[in-house]
C-alpha positions in Angstrom: 5.3 -16.0 31.6 6.8 -16.7 28.1 5.8 -14.5 25.2 6.3 -15.4 21.6 7.6 -12.6 19.4 6.0 -12.3 16.0 8.6 -13.0 13.3 8.7 -10.2 10.8 9.3 -11.1 7.2 12.1 -9.3 5.5 10.5 -9.5 2.1 11.2 -6.7 -0.3 8.0 -4.9 -1.3 7.6 -4.1 -4.9 5.1 -1.4 -4.2 6.2 2.0 -2.9 4.8 5.3 -1.8 3.4 7.3 -4.7 2.5 4.3 -6.9 -0.9 3.9 -8.4 -2.5 0.6 -7.4 -5.8 -1.2 -7.9 -7.5 -3.3 -5.2 -8.1 -6.8 -6.5 -10.2 -8.3 -3.7 -12.4 -7.4 -0.8 -14.9 -4.6 -0.1 -13.1 -2.1 -2.2 -12.4 -4.4 -5.2 -11.7 -2.4 -8.4 -10.9 0.9 -6.7 -7.8 2.7 -8.0 -5.8 4.9 -5.7 -2.4 6.2 -4.8 -0.2 4.7 -2.1 0.1 7.2 0.7 2.4 5.2 3.1 4.1 1.8 3.0 5.0 -0.4 5.9 7.5 -3.0 4.6 7.8 -4.9 7.9 4.1 -5.6 8.1 3.7 -6.0 4.3 0.9 -3.4 4.3 0.2 0.0 2.6 -2.2 2.8 3.0 -4.1 3.6 -0.2 -6.1 6.8 -0.6 -9.9 6.4 -0.5 -9.6 2.7 0.4 -10.3 0.7 3.7 -11.9 3.5 5.8 -12.2 3.1 9.5 -14.0 5.2 12.1 -11.7 6.4 14.9 -13.2 7.9 18.0 -11.2 11.0 19.2 -11.3 12.7 22.5 -11.5 16.5 22.7 -8.1 18.2 22.5 -7.0 21.8 22.1 -6.7 21.4 18.4 -10.1 19.7 18.2 -12.2 20.8 21.1 -15.3 19.0 19.8 -13.8 15.6 19.6 -16.0 13.0 17.8 -15.7 10.4 15.1 -13.1 10.7 12.4 -12.9 8.6 9.2 -9.4 7.7 8.0 -7.7 5.1 5.8 -6.4 1.9 7.5 -3.5 -0.3 6.1 -4.3 -2.9 3.5 -2.2 -6.0 2.9 -0.1 -5.9 -0.3 -1.5 -9.3 -1.5 -4.9 -7.5 -2.0 -3.5 -4.9 -4.4 -1.8 -4.8 -7.8 0.3 -2.1 -9.4 -1.4 -0.1 -12.2 0.4 0.7 -15.4 -0.7 4.1 -16.8 0.7 3.3 -20.3 -1.1 -0.1 -20.6 -4.2 1.0 -18.7 -4.2 -2.3 -16.8 -2.7 -3.9 -13.7 0.8 -5.4 -13.9 3.6 -6.7 -11.6 6.8 -5.0 -10.8 10.1 -6.9 -11.0 13.6 -5.8 -10.3 16.1 -5.6 -13.2 19.8 -5.2 -12.5 21.5 -2.4 -14.5 25.2 -2.1 -13.7 25.4 -1.9 -9.9 21.9 -0.7 -9.3 18.5 -2.3 -9.4 15.5 -0.7 -11.1 11.8 -1.6 -11.0 10.3 -2.5 -14.4 6.9 -3.6 -15.6 6.6 -7.3 -16.0 4.5 -7.1 -19.1 6.3 -4.4 -21.1 9.7 -4.1 -19.5 9.2 -0.3 -19.1 10.8 1.4 -16.1 8.3 2.3 -13.4 
């Protein structure tokens, strides 16, 4: 039996852990939150207080009761935009080459992120 392997895109994500983002589409549209974890190979991130799922857990020694736990699930990066605190609105991050290094800057103002 022949299986096809899903090709992973090697795109560079412009959103990183710790960034403040705004959800631009979907159930949580307009919600602002902080990126808790980034998954560059899947092009997804986990944002605090966004995209909750209910996970059923079985009893363990740490949690003898078990039950249903709500936690954040990954959201695709095409559904979020970076939030600029100085401007107070969403923006895009672009890379600017300074010497041998690359830094992320705001597309609208050119300020370093």
